[in-house]
Every structure is written in C-alpha cells, then in structure tokens.
VONUPA-484504 format. One record per residue: residue number from 1; x negated, y negated, z of N, C-alpha, C, O, CB in turn; residue in one letter. Coordinates in Angstrom, 1 decimal. Atoms other than C-alpha are relative to their C-alpha. Glycine has a CB too. Example, Ala and Ser with C-alpha at 12.3 -4.5 7.8 and 13.67 -1.06 7.14 Angstrom:
<recs>
REC   i     nX     nY     nZ    caX    caY    caZ     cX     cY     cZ     oX     oY     oZ    cbX    cbY    cbZ aa
REC   1   -0.9    1.2    0.0  -12.3    4.5    7.8   -0.9   -1.2    0.0   -1.9   -1.2    0.7    1.0    0.0    1.2  a
REC   2    0.9    1.1    0.0  -13.7    1.1    7.1    0.8   -1.1    0.8    0.3   -2.2    0.9   -0.4   -0.5   -1.4  s
</recs>
This chain:
<recs>
REC   i     nX     nY     nZ    caX    caY    caZ     cX     cY     cZ     oX     oY     oZ    cbX    cbY    cbZ aa
REC   1    0.7    0.5   -1.2    2.8    9.3   -0.6   -1.5    0.1   -0.1   -2.2   -0.8    0.5    0.5    0.9    1.2  m
REC   2    1.5   -0.1    0.2   -0.7   10.4   -1.6   -0.5   -1.3   -0.7   -1.5   -1.9   -0.3   -0.4    1.3   -0.7  i
REC   3    0.5    1.1    0.8   -1.0    7.7   -4.2    0.2   -1.3    0.8   -0.7   -2.2    0.8    0.9   -0.2   -1.3  r
REC   4   -0.2    1.2   -0.9    0.4    5.0   -1.8   -1.1    0.0    1.1   -1.6   -1.1    1.4    1.4    0.0    0.6  a
REC   5    1.0   -0.1   -1.1   -2.0    6.2    0.9   -1.4   -0.4   -0.6   -2.2   -1.1    0.0   -0.1    1.4    0.6  t
REC   6    1.3    0.3    0.6   -5.0    6.0   -1.5    0.0   -1.5   -0.3   -1.1   -2.1   -0.1   -0.1    0.7   -1.4  k
REC   7    0.0    1.5    0.3   -3.9    2.4   -2.5   -0.2   -0.7    1.4   -1.0   -1.6    1.4    1.3   -0.4   -0.6  t
REC   8    0.1    0.6   -1.3   -3.5    1.5    1.2   -1.5    0.2    0.6   -1.9   -0.8    1.2    0.9    0.7    1.0  g
REC   9    1.4   -0.2   -0.4   -7.0    3.0    1.9   -0.9   -1.1   -0.6   -1.8   -1.6    0.1   -0.5    1.4   -0.3  q
REC  10    0.8    1.0    0.6   -8.6    0.6   -0.6    0.3   -1.3    0.6   -0.7   -2.1    0.9    0.3    0.0   -1.6  i
REC  11   -0.4    1.3   -0.6   -6.7   -2.4    0.8   -0.6   -0.1    1.4   -1.1   -1.1    1.8    1.5   -0.1    0.0  i
REC  12    0.5    0.0   -1.3   -7.7   -1.4    4.3   -1.5   -0.2    0.0   -2.0   -1.0    0.8    0.3    1.3    0.7  s
REC  13    1.5    0.1    0.0  -11.4   -1.0    3.4   -0.4   -1.5   -0.4   -1.4   -2.0    0.1   -0.5    0.9   -1.1  n
REC  14    0.4    1.4    0.4  -11.4   -4.5    1.7    0.4   -1.1    1.0   -0.2   -2.1    1.1    0.7   -0.3   -1.3  k
REC  15   -0.5    1.1   -1.0   -9.4   -6.4    4.4   -0.3    0.3    1.4   -0.3   -0.7    2.2    1.5    0.0   -0.2  t
REC  16    0.3   -0.3   -1.4  -10.4   -4.6    7.6    1.3    0.3    0.8    1.2    0.5    2.0   -0.7   -1.1    0.6  g
REC  17   -1.2   -0.4   -0.7   -6.7   -4.0    8.4    0.1    1.5    0.2   -0.4    2.2   -0.6    1.3   -0.5   -0.8  l
REC  18   -0.1   -1.4   -0.3   -5.9   -0.7   10.0    0.9    0.7   -1.1    1.9    0.0   -1.6    0.5    0.3    1.4  p
REC  19   -0.9   -0.8    0.9   -4.4    2.0    7.7    0.9    0.9    0.8    0.5    1.8    1.5   -0.9    0.9   -1.0  l
REC  20   -1.0   -0.6   -0.9   -1.2    3.1    9.4    1.0    0.7   -0.9    1.6    0.1   -1.8    0.7   -1.0    0.9  v
REC  21   -1.0   -0.8    0.8    1.1    5.9    7.9    1.4   -0.4    0.5    1.6   -0.5    1.7   -0.3    1.5    0.2  a
REC  22   -1.4    0.2   -0.3    4.7    5.0    7.7    0.8    0.9   -0.9    1.3    0.5   -2.0    0.4   -1.5   -0.2  m
REC  23   -0.7   -0.9    0.9    6.4    8.1    6.2    1.4   -0.5   -0.4    1.9   -0.1   -1.4    0.1    1.3    0.7  p
REC  24   -1.4    0.5    0.3    9.8    6.3    6.4    0.0   -1.0   -1.2    1.1   -1.4   -1.6    0.6   -0.7    1.2  e
REC  25    0.0    0.9    1.1    8.6    4.0    3.6   -0.2    0.8   -1.3   -0.8    0.3   -2.3   -1.2   -1.0    0.1  v
REC  26    0.1   -0.9    1.2    8.8    6.9    1.1    0.9   -0.5   -1.1    1.9   -1.2   -0.8    0.2    1.4    0.3  h
REC  27   -0.9    0.3    1.1   10.4    6.6   -2.3    1.4    0.5    0.3    1.6    1.5    1.0   -0.5    0.5   -1.4  e
REC  28   -1.4   -0.5   -0.2   14.2    6.9   -2.4    0.1    1.4   -0.5   -0.4    1.8   -1.5    1.0   -0.9   -0.7  t
REC  29   -0.2   -1.4    0.4   15.2   10.5   -2.5   -0.9    1.0    0.8   -0.5    2.1    1.0   -0.2    0.2   -1.4  g
REC  30    1.0   -0.9   -0.6   12.2   11.9   -0.7   -0.8    0.9   -0.9   -1.0    0.5   -2.1    0.8    0.9    1.0  g
REC  31    0.7   -1.0    0.8   10.3   14.9   -2.0    0.9    1.1   -0.5    1.5    1.8    0.3   -1.3    0.6    0.8  m
REC  32   -0.9   -1.0    0.5   12.2   17.1   -4.3   -0.3    0.4   -1.5   -0.9   -0.5   -2.2    1.5   -0.4    0.1  f
REC  33    0.0   -0.4    1.4   12.2   19.0   -7.6    1.5    0.0   -0.5    2.4    0.2    0.3   -0.6    1.5   -0.2  y
REC  34   -1.4    0.0    0.6   15.2   18.6  -10.0    0.0    1.1   -1.0   -0.8    1.2   -1.9    0.3   -1.4   -0.6  a
REC  35   -0.2   -1.0    1.1   16.4   21.6  -12.0    1.4   -0.2   -0.5    2.3   -0.7    0.2   -0.1    1.5    0.6  e
REC  36   -1.3    0.2    0.6   19.2   21.5  -14.4    0.9    1.2    0.3    0.6    2.3    0.0   -0.1   -0.1   -1.6  q
REC  37   -1.0   -1.0   -0.3   22.2   23.4  -13.1    1.0    0.1   -1.1    0.9   -0.5   -2.2    0.8   -0.3    1.3  g
REC  38   -1.0   -0.2    1.0   25.3   24.5  -15.1    0.7   -1.3   -0.3    1.0   -1.6   -1.5    1.0    1.1    0.4  d
REC  39   -0.8    1.2    0.2   27.1   21.2  -14.6   -0.7   -1.3    0.4   -0.4   -2.3   -0.1    1.3    0.1    0.8  e
REC  40    0.7    1.1   -0.5   24.7   18.9  -12.8   -1.4    0.4    0.5   -1.6    1.6    0.7    0.8   -0.7    1.2  a
REC  41    1.3   -0.4   -0.5   21.1   18.7  -11.6    0.1    0.6    1.4    1.0    0.2    2.2   -0.9   -1.2    0.0  p
REC  42    0.2   -0.5   -1.3   20.1   20.7   -8.6   -1.3   -0.5    0.6   -2.3   -0.4    0.0    0.0    1.6    0.0  i
REC  43    1.2    0.6   -0.6   17.7   19.0   -6.2   -0.4    0.9    1.1    0.3    1.3    2.0    0.4   -1.4    0.6  f
REC  44    0.6   -0.9   -1.0   15.4   21.2   -4.2   -1.1   -0.8    0.8   -2.1   -1.1    0.3   -0.6    1.2   -0.7  i
REC  45    0.9    0.7   -0.9   13.7   19.5   -1.2   -1.4    0.7    0.1   -1.4    2.0    0.0    0.6   -0.2    1.3  g
REC  46    1.4   -0.4   -0.1    9.9   19.9   -0.9   -0.6   -0.5    1.3   -0.2   -1.6    1.7   -0.8   -0.3   -1.2  q
REC  47    0.5    0.5   -1.3    7.8   19.6    2.3   -0.9   -1.2   -0.1   -1.0   -2.1    0.8   -0.7    1.1    0.7  p
REC  48    1.0    1.0    0.1    5.1   17.3    1.0   -1.2    0.4    0.9   -1.1    1.3    1.7    0.5   -1.4    0.5  g
REC  49    1.2   -0.3   -0.8    1.6   17.3    2.6    0.3   -0.2    1.5    1.1   -1.1    1.9   -1.2   -0.8   -0.4  p
REC  50   -0.2    0.1   -1.5    1.4   17.7    6.4   -1.2   -0.6    0.7   -2.1   -1.2    0.0    0.2    1.4    0.6  g
REC  51    1.0    0.6   -0.8   -0.8   16.5    9.2   -1.4    0.3   -0.3   -2.2   -0.6   -0.5    0.3    0.3    1.5  r
REC  52    1.3   -0.4    0.3   -3.9   18.5    8.4   -0.5   -0.6   -1.3   -1.7   -1.0   -1.4   -0.2    1.5    0.0  s
REC  53    0.4    0.6    1.3   -4.0   17.3    4.8   -0.4   -1.4    0.2   -1.4   -1.8   -0.2    1.2    0.2   -1.0  y
REC  54    0.3    1.4   -0.2   -3.8   13.7    5.8   -1.2   -0.3    0.8   -2.0   -1.2    0.6    1.3   -0.8    0.5  f
REC  55    1.1    0.2   -0.9   -6.3   14.0    8.6   -1.3    0.3   -0.8   -2.3   -0.4   -0.6    0.1    0.9    1.2  k
REC  56    1.3   -0.4    0.7   -8.9   15.7    6.3   -0.2   -0.9   -1.2   -1.4   -1.3   -1.5    0.1    1.4   -0.5  s
REC  57    0.2    0.8    1.2   -8.3   13.5    3.2   -0.1   -1.5    0.3   -0.8   -2.2   -0.4    1.2    0.2   -1.0  e
REC  58    0.0    1.4   -0.4   -7.8   10.2    5.0   -0.3   -0.1    1.5    0.5   -0.4    2.3    1.4   -0.7   -0.3  f
REC  59    0.4    0.0   -1.5   -9.8   10.3    8.3    0.3   -1.3    0.7    0.5   -1.3    2.0   -1.4    0.3    0.1  p
REC  60   -0.3    1.3   -0.7   -9.1    6.6    9.0    1.5   -0.3    0.1    1.9   -1.3    0.8   -0.7   -1.1   -0.7  d
REC  61   -1.4    0.2   -0.1   -5.4    6.9    8.6    0.6    0.3    1.4    0.4    1.4    1.9    0.7    0.9   -1.1  l
REC  62   -0.7   -0.2   -1.3   -3.4    6.4   11.8    1.3    0.7   -0.3    2.2    0.1   -0.9    0.2   -1.4    0.8  i
REC  63   -1.2   -0.8    0.2   -0.7    9.1   11.8    1.0   -0.1    1.1    0.6   -0.3    2.3   -0.4    1.5   -0.3  l
REC  64   -1.0   -0.1   -1.1    2.5    9.1   13.7   -0.1    1.3    0.7   -0.4    2.3    0.2    1.5   -0.2   -0.6  p
REC  65    0.1   -1.2   -0.9    2.6   11.5   16.6    0.9    1.2   -0.5    0.5    2.3   -0.3    0.3   -0.3    1.4  e
REC  66   -1.0   -1.1    0.4    5.6   13.4   15.1   -0.2    0.5   -1.4    0.7    1.2   -1.9    1.3   -0.6    0.2  d
REC  67    0.2   -0.5    1.4    4.1   14.0   11.6   -0.3    1.5    0.1   -1.3    1.9    0.7   -1.2   -0.8   -0.7  l
REC  68    0.2   -1.5   -0.1    4.5   17.8   11.3   -1.1    0.6   -0.9   -1.4    0.0   -1.9    1.3    0.6   -0.2  p
REC  69    1.0   -0.8    0.8    2.0   20.3   10.0    0.7    0.5   -1.2    0.0    0.7   -2.3   -0.6    1.1    0.8  e
REC  70   -0.8   -0.6    1.1    4.7   21.7    7.7    0.2   -1.0   -1.1    0.6   -0.5   -2.2    1.3    0.5    0.5  e
REC  71   -0.2    1.0    1.0    4.9   18.5    5.7    0.8   -1.2    0.5    1.7   -1.0    1.3    0.7    0.6   -1.2  g
REC  72   -0.7    1.3   -0.5    6.1   14.9    6.1    1.5    0.0   -0.4    2.2   -0.8    0.2   -0.7   -1.2   -0.6  w
REC  73   -1.4    0.1    0.4    9.4   15.5    4.3    0.8    1.3    0.5    1.5    1.2    1.5    0.1   -0.1   -1.6  w
REC  74   -0.5   -1.2   -0.5   10.6   19.1    4.6    1.5    0.1    0.2    2.0    0.8    1.1   -0.6    0.3    1.2  g
REC  75   -1.5   -0.1   -0.1   14.4   18.6    4.0    0.5   -0.2   -1.4   -0.3   -0.3   -2.4    0.6   -1.0    1.0  r
REC  76   -0.6    0.1    1.3   16.8   18.3    1.1   -0.2   -1.5   -0.5   -0.6   -2.3    0.3    1.5    0.4    0.0  e
REC  77    0.1    1.3    0.6   16.9   15.3   -1.2    0.8   -1.0    0.8    1.9   -0.7    1.3    0.5   -0.1   -1.5  k
REC  78   -0.7    1.0   -0.7   17.8   12.1    0.6    1.2   -0.5   -0.8    1.1   -0.9   -1.9   -0.9   -1.2    0.4  e
REC  79   -1.2    0.5    0.7   21.4   11.1   -0.3   -0.1   -1.5   -0.2   -0.6   -2.3    0.7    1.3    0.3    0.8  p
REC  80    0.0    1.4    0.3   21.9    7.7   -1.9    0.6   -0.9    1.1    0.1   -2.0    1.4    0.7   -0.3   -1.3  r
REC  81   -0.7    0.8   -1.1   24.2    6.5    0.9   -0.9   -0.2    1.2   -0.5   -1.0    2.1    1.3    0.7    0.4  e
REC  82    0.9    0.3   -1.1   21.2    6.7    3.3   -1.1   -1.0   -0.3   -1.9   -1.4    0.6   -0.6    1.4    0.4  e
REC  83    1.1    0.9    0.4   18.8    4.5    1.3    0.0   -1.3    0.8   -1.0   -1.8    1.3    0.1   -0.3   -1.5  y
REC  84    0.0    1.3   -0.6   20.0    1.2    2.7   -0.2    0.0    1.5   -0.8   -0.9    2.1    1.4   -0.7   -0.2  l
REC  85    0.2   -0.1   -1.4   20.1    2.4    6.3   -1.5    0.2    0.3   -2.0   -0.4    1.3    0.8    1.2    0.6  d
REC  86    1.4   -0.2   -0.2   16.5    3.6    6.0   -0.7   -1.3   -0.2   -1.6   -1.7    0.5   -0.5    1.1   -0.9  r
REC  87    0.6    1.3    0.3   15.5    0.3    4.4    0.2   -1.0    1.2   -0.8   -1.7    1.6    0.6   -0.7   -1.3  a
REC  88   -0.2    0.9   -1.1   17.1   -1.6    7.3   -0.9    0.5    1.2   -1.4   -0.4    1.9    1.5    0.1    0.4  q
REC  89    0.8   -0.4   -1.2   15.3    0.6    9.9   -1.5   -0.3   -0.3   -2.2   -0.6    0.7    0.1    1.5    0.1  s
REC  90    1.4    0.4    0.3   11.9   -0.1    8.1   -0.1   -1.5    0.3   -1.1   -1.9    1.0   -0.3    0.3   -1.4  v
REC  91    0.1    1.5   -0.3   12.6   -3.9    8.3    0.1   -0.2    1.5   -0.7   -1.0    2.0    1.2   -0.7   -0.8  i
REC  92   -0.1    0.2   -1.5   13.7   -3.6   11.9   -1.3    0.4    0.7   -1.7   -0.4    1.6    1.1    0.9    0.6  d
REC  93    1.3   -0.4   -0.6   10.4   -1.8   12.8   -1.0   -1.0   -0.3   -1.7   -1.4    0.6   -0.4    1.4   -0.6  r
REC  94    1.0    1.0    0.3    8.3   -4.3   11.0    0.2   -1.3    0.8   -0.7   -1.9    1.3    0.0   -0.3   -1.6  l
REC  95   -0.4    1.2   -0.8   10.1   -7.2   12.6   -0.3    0.2    1.5   -1.0   -0.7    2.1    1.4   -0.5   -0.2  v
REC  96    0.2   -0.3   -1.4   10.0   -5.6   16.0   -1.5    0.0    0.4   -2.0   -0.5    1.4    0.6    1.4    0.4  r
REC  97    1.5   -0.1   -0.3    6.2   -4.8   15.8   -0.8   -1.2   -0.3   -1.9   -1.3    0.2   -0.5    1.2   -0.8  d
REC  98    0.9    1.1    0.5    5.0   -8.0   14.1    0.6   -1.4    0.1   -0.2   -2.3    0.0   -0.4    0.3   -1.3  h
REC  99   -0.6    1.4    0.0    7.4  -10.9   14.5   -0.6   -0.8    1.1   -0.8   -0.4    2.2    1.5    0.1    0.2  a
REC 100    0.6    0.9   -1.0    5.9  -13.9   16.2   -1.4    0.2    0.4   -1.9   -0.4    1.4    0.9   -0.1    1.2  g
REC 101    1.3   -0.3   -0.4    2.5  -12.4   16.4   -1.1   -0.4   -0.9   -2.3   -0.1   -0.7   -0.1    1.5    0.2  k
REC 102    1.0    0.4    1.0    0.8  -13.9   13.4   -0.8    1.1   -0.6   -2.0    0.9   -0.9   -0.9   -1.1    0.6  n
REC 103    0.7   -1.1    0.5   -0.1  -10.5   12.2    0.0    0.0   -1.6    0.9   -0.6   -2.2    0.6    1.3    0.4  h
REC 104    0.1   -0.2    1.4   -1.2   -9.8    8.6    0.4    1.4   -0.2   -0.3    2.3    0.2   -1.4   -0.4   -0.7  k
REC 105   -0.5   -1.4    0.2    0.8   -6.8    7.4    0.2    0.2   -1.5    0.8   -0.6   -2.1    1.3    0.2    0.8  v
REC 106   -0.2   -0.4    1.4    0.7   -5.1    4.0    0.7    1.3    0.0    0.3    2.2    0.8   -1.3    0.0   -0.8  g
REC 107   -0.7   -1.3    0.1    3.1   -2.3    3.1   -0.1    0.4   -1.4    0.3   -0.3   -2.3    1.5   -0.1    0.5  v
REC 108    0.1   -0.6    1.4    2.3   -0.1    0.1    1.2    0.9   -0.1    1.4    1.9    0.7   -1.4    0.7   -0.2  v
REC 109   -1.3   -0.8    0.1    5.6    1.3   -1.1    0.3    0.1   -1.5   -0.2   -0.5   -2.4    1.1   -0.6    0.8  m
REC 110   -0.5   -0.2    1.3    7.4    2.5   -4.2    1.2   -1.0   -0.3    1.7   -1.5    0.6    0.4    1.5   -0.2  h
REC 111   -1.0    1.0    0.4    9.9    0.4   -6.2    1.4    0.2    0.5    2.1   -0.7    0.8    0.0    0.0   -1.5  g
REC 112   -1.4   -0.3   -0.5   13.1    2.2   -5.1    0.2   -0.5    1.4    1.2   -1.2    1.6    0.3    1.4   -0.1  g
REC 113   -0.2    0.4   -1.4   12.7    1.6   -1.4   -0.2   -1.5    0.1    0.4   -2.2    0.9   -1.0    0.7    1.0  i
REC 114    0.1    1.5    0.0   11.4   -2.0   -2.1    1.2   -0.7   -0.4    1.6   -1.6    0.2   -1.2   -0.4   -0.9  f
REC 115   -1.2    0.6    0.4   14.5   -2.7   -4.0    1.1    0.0    1.1    1.9   -0.9    1.2    0.5    0.7   -1.3  a
REC 116   -1.0   -0.2   -1.1   16.6   -1.4   -1.1   -0.3   -1.0    1.1    0.6   -1.5    1.8    0.1    1.4    0.5  r
REC 117    0.3    0.9   -1.1   14.7   -3.5    1.4    0.4   -1.4   -0.4    0.8   -2.2    0.4   -1.5    0.1    0.3  m
REC 118   -0.4    1.3    0.5   15.3   -6.6   -0.8    1.6   -0.1    0.1    2.1   -1.2    0.5   -0.4   -0.3   -1.4  l
REC 119   -1.4    0.0   -0.1   19.0   -5.6   -0.9    0.5   -0.3    1.4    1.4   -1.1    1.6    0.6    1.4   -0.4  t
REC 120   -0.4    0.3   -1.4   19.2   -5.6    2.9   -0.4   -1.4    0.4    0.4   -2.1    1.0   -0.7    1.1    0.9  v
REC 121    0.4    1.3   -0.4   17.1   -8.7    3.4    0.8   -1.1   -0.5    1.1   -2.1    0.2   -1.5   -0.2   -0.4  l
REC 122   -0.8    1.1    0.6   19.1  -10.8    1.0    1.5    0.3   -0.2    2.2   -0.4   -0.9   -0.6   -0.3   -1.4  f
REC 123   -1.4   -0.4   -0.1   22.4   -9.1    1.6    0.7    0.0   -1.4    1.7   -0.6   -1.7    0.8   -1.0    0.9  q
REC 124   -0.5   -0.1    1.4   22.9   -8.3   -2.1    1.2    0.9   -0.1    1.2    2.0    0.5   -1.1    0.5   -1.0  i
REC 125   -1.3   -0.8    0.0   26.5   -7.1   -2.8    0.3    0.6   -1.4    1.1    1.5   -1.4    1.1   -0.9    0.4  q
REC 126   -0.3   -0.5    1.4   26.5   -6.5   -6.6   -0.4    1.4   -0.1   -1.4    1.8    0.4   -0.7   -0.9   -1.0  t
REC 127    0.3   -1.4    0.0   26.7   -2.8   -7.3   -1.1    0.4   -1.0   -1.7    1.5   -0.8    1.3    0.7   -0.4  p
REC 128    1.0   -0.5    0.9   24.4   -2.7  -10.3   -1.1   -1.1   -0.2   -0.7   -2.2   -0.7    0.7    0.3   -1.4  k
REC 129    1.1    1.0    0.1   21.0   -4.5  -10.3   -1.3    0.8    0.1   -1.2    2.0    0.5    0.1   -1.1    1.0  y
REC 130    1.3   -0.6   -0.3   17.3   -3.7  -10.2   -1.0   -1.0    0.0   -0.9   -2.1   -0.6   -0.3    1.1   -1.2  w
REC 131    1.2    0.9    0.0   14.1   -5.4   -9.3   -1.1    0.8   -0.6   -1.6    1.8   -0.1   -0.3   -0.4    1.5  f
REC 132    1.1   -0.6    0.7   11.4   -4.5  -11.7   -1.3   -0.2    0.8   -1.6   -1.4    1.1   -0.2   -0.5   -1.4  l
REC 133    1.2    0.1   -0.6    8.2   -3.7   -9.9   -1.0    0.8   -0.8   -0.9    2.0   -1.0    0.0    0.5    1.5  m
REC 134    1.0   -0.7    0.7    5.1   -2.9  -11.9   -0.9    0.8    1.0   -1.0    0.4    2.1   -0.9   -0.9   -0.8  n
REC 135    1.0   -0.7   -0.8    2.6   -0.3  -10.6   -1.0   -1.0    0.4   -1.5   -1.8   -0.4   -0.6    1.2   -0.7  n
REC 136    1.0    0.9   -0.6    0.2   -2.3   -8.3    0.5   -1.4    0.0   -0.2   -2.3    0.4   -1.2    0.0   -0.8  c
REC 137   -0.6    1.3   -0.1    2.6   -5.3   -8.4    0.0   -0.4    1.5    0.3    0.4    2.4    1.4   -0.1   -0.6  g
REC 138    0.1    0.5   -1.3    2.1   -7.5   -5.3    1.1   -1.0    0.3    1.3   -1.9   -0.5   -1.4   -0.6    0.3  i
REC 139   -1.0    1.0   -0.3    5.0   -9.3   -3.6   -0.3   -0.5    1.5   -0.9    0.3    2.3    1.4    0.7   -0.1  s
REC 140    0.1    0.5   -1.4    5.0  -11.5   -0.5    1.3   -0.5    0.4    1.9   -1.4   -0.2   -1.1   -1.1    0.0  r
REC 141   -1.2    0.4   -0.6    8.0  -11.9    1.6   -0.3   -0.4    1.5   -0.9    0.4    2.2    1.1    1.1    0.0  i
REC 142    0.2    0.4   -1.4    8.0  -13.9    4.8    1.3   -0.1    0.7    2.3   -0.4    0.1   -0.8   -1.4    0.0  e
REC 143   -1.2    0.1   -0.8   10.5  -13.9    7.6   -0.2   -1.2    1.0   -1.2   -1.2    1.7    0.3    1.3    0.8  i
REC 144    0.1    1.2   -0.9   11.0  -17.3    9.4    0.3    0.4    1.4    0.8    1.5    1.7    0.9   -1.1   -0.5  s
REC 145   -0.3   -0.3   -1.4   11.2  -17.5   13.1    1.4    0.2    0.3    1.8    0.9    1.3   -0.6   -1.1    0.9  d
REC 146   -1.4   -0.2   -0.3   14.9  -17.7   12.9    0.6    1.1   -0.9    1.8    1.3   -1.0    0.8   -1.3   -0.4  d
REC 147   -0.5   -1.3    0.7   15.1  -14.5   10.7    0.3   -0.2   -1.5    0.8    0.8   -2.1    1.2    0.5    0.7  g
REC 148   -0.3    0.2    1.4   15.5  -16.0    7.2   -1.2    0.5   -0.8   -2.3    0.2   -0.6    0.2   -1.5   -0.3  r
REC 149    1.1   -0.5    0.9   13.6  -14.1    4.5   -0.2   -1.0   -1.1    0.7   -1.7   -1.6    0.4    1.4   -0.6  p
REC 150    0.4    0.9    1.1   11.7  -16.0    1.8   -1.0    0.7   -0.9   -2.0    1.2   -0.4   -0.6   -1.4    0.5  m
REC 151    0.9   -0.6    0.9   10.1  -14.6   -1.3   -1.0   -1.1   -0.4   -0.6   -2.1   -1.0    0.8    0.6   -1.3  i
REC 152    1.1    0.9    0.4    6.8  -16.4   -1.8   -0.4    0.3   -1.4   -0.6   -0.6   -2.2   -1.2    0.1    1.0  t
REC 153    0.2   -0.5    1.4    6.0  -14.4   -4.9    0.4    1.5   -0.1    0.5    2.2    0.9   -1.5   -0.2   -0.4  y
REC 154   -0.5   -1.3    0.2    7.1  -11.2   -6.4   -0.6    0.6   -1.3   -0.7    0.0   -2.3    1.5    0.1   -0.1  m
REC 155    0.5   -0.8    1.1    5.5   -8.5   -8.7   -1.2   -0.7   -0.7   -1.3   -0.7   -1.9    1.2    0.2   -1.0  n
REC 156    1.2    0.6    0.6    2.2  -10.4   -9.2   -0.9    1.1   -0.6   -1.2    2.1    0.2   -0.7   -0.8    1.0  k
REC 157    1.0   -1.0    0.6    0.0   -8.4  -11.6   -1.1   -0.7   -0.8   -1.7   -0.1   -1.6    0.8    1.0   -0.9  v
REC 158    1.0    0.8    0.8   -2.2  -11.2  -13.0   -1.4    0.4    0.3   -2.3   -0.1   -0.4    0.2   -1.5    0.3  n
REC 159    1.3   -0.5   -0.3   -5.2   -9.5  -11.4   -0.4    1.2   -0.9   -1.5    1.7   -0.9   -0.2    0.3    1.4  f
REC 160    0.2   -1.2    0.9   -4.8   -6.6  -13.9   -0.1   -0.4   -1.4    0.5   -1.4   -1.9    1.1    1.0    0.2  l
REC 161   -0.1    0.3    1.4   -5.7   -6.6  -17.5    1.3    0.6   -0.6    1.9    1.5   -0.1   -1.3    0.8   -0.7  p
REC 162   -1.3   -0.3    0.6   -2.7   -6.3  -19.8    0.2    1.5   -0.2    1.3    2.0    0.0    0.2   -0.7   -1.3  d
REC 163   -0.2   -1.4    0.4   -3.3   -2.7  -20.8    0.2    0.9    1.3    0.6    2.0    1.2   -1.2    0.5   -0.7  h
REC 164   -0.2   -0.8   -1.2   -3.1   -1.6  -17.1    1.4   -0.3    0.7    1.7    0.3    1.7   -1.1   -0.3    1.0  l
REC 165   -1.3    0.4   -0.6    0.3   -3.3  -16.4    1.0    1.0   -0.5    1.3    1.1   -1.7    0.4   -1.5   -0.4  v
REC 166   -1.0   -1.0    0.4    2.9   -0.5  -16.3    1.2   -0.2    0.9    2.2    0.5    0.7   -0.6    1.4    0.2  t
</recs>
C-alpha cells in the first residue's frame, strides 16, 4: 500500500487529481507473513500502517473515516474465495461514485486485484489464466453508459526504458 500510495502521490501532483485512499484496492491476500508449517504454509496476518502513518507521510492523502490507527489490514490472510467479491465491490464503488459524471479517475493497484477486477468486468469463467501486468504498467478501461466494459489499452510501459520494465 505504501508503494501504491507513493505512485498515486506522483500522479496526483502531475495531474491535479485528488489523492484518495482506497484500502479495499489492496493486493489479493492482504498483509501477511508466510511461514513454512509441517505440511503447508502458515499465513500470519499483519496490521499494515495505520492512520497516523499515512497522515504524516502523505499529508495530501484523503483517508477514509474508518481507517484505524492500528493498521489498515489487521486480520488474517484474505481467503481466495473472497477476491472476486472484493473486486466486484471496488467496481461497484467506482461506478457508483463516477458513472455519468465525466470524471477522470486513476486507480493505482497491484496485479492480483487488477486481474480479479478484469475477471468480474469481463465475466471470465476459465479457472486458470493470468493477466501479466508489469510494474508501472498503465491500463485504460472504460465503462459505457449501458455498462459495457472496454479495454482501450492494457499494460502500457512504452514510457519506460527497457531496463526498468519488470
């Protein structure tokens, strides 16, 4: 979340768009450490930074009222079966807040949740797939007035020198 917020801060400074925290756009799984157990990995949830950290490090960041001091995550690893529901709720929020308003909205997120949002938007049914997203890759998805999603471009990295494309 810190890296995404730093990226969002740069974009906000360049575009004049407000920098708004959306903790629900976190990477799939949330914040956790993985330790090897006897038979399978053990996932230990971590809190992540809290309200005071974000207020002091990112004073222009608009924080949600319910962001706790104890950390933005603070629970066990998010189960896989919840990824798509969260992706749908993020899409629902973006559509509710911005549809039909001609707003320019940029969302800085990690590849896992982006893949799940594409899964929801395009109703992907196949069980095994992946959308490769390079670090700093830019995608543009538009939603028509009748609710149809359209990928204008995906994973653009042509603004980076080759040695920085990861």
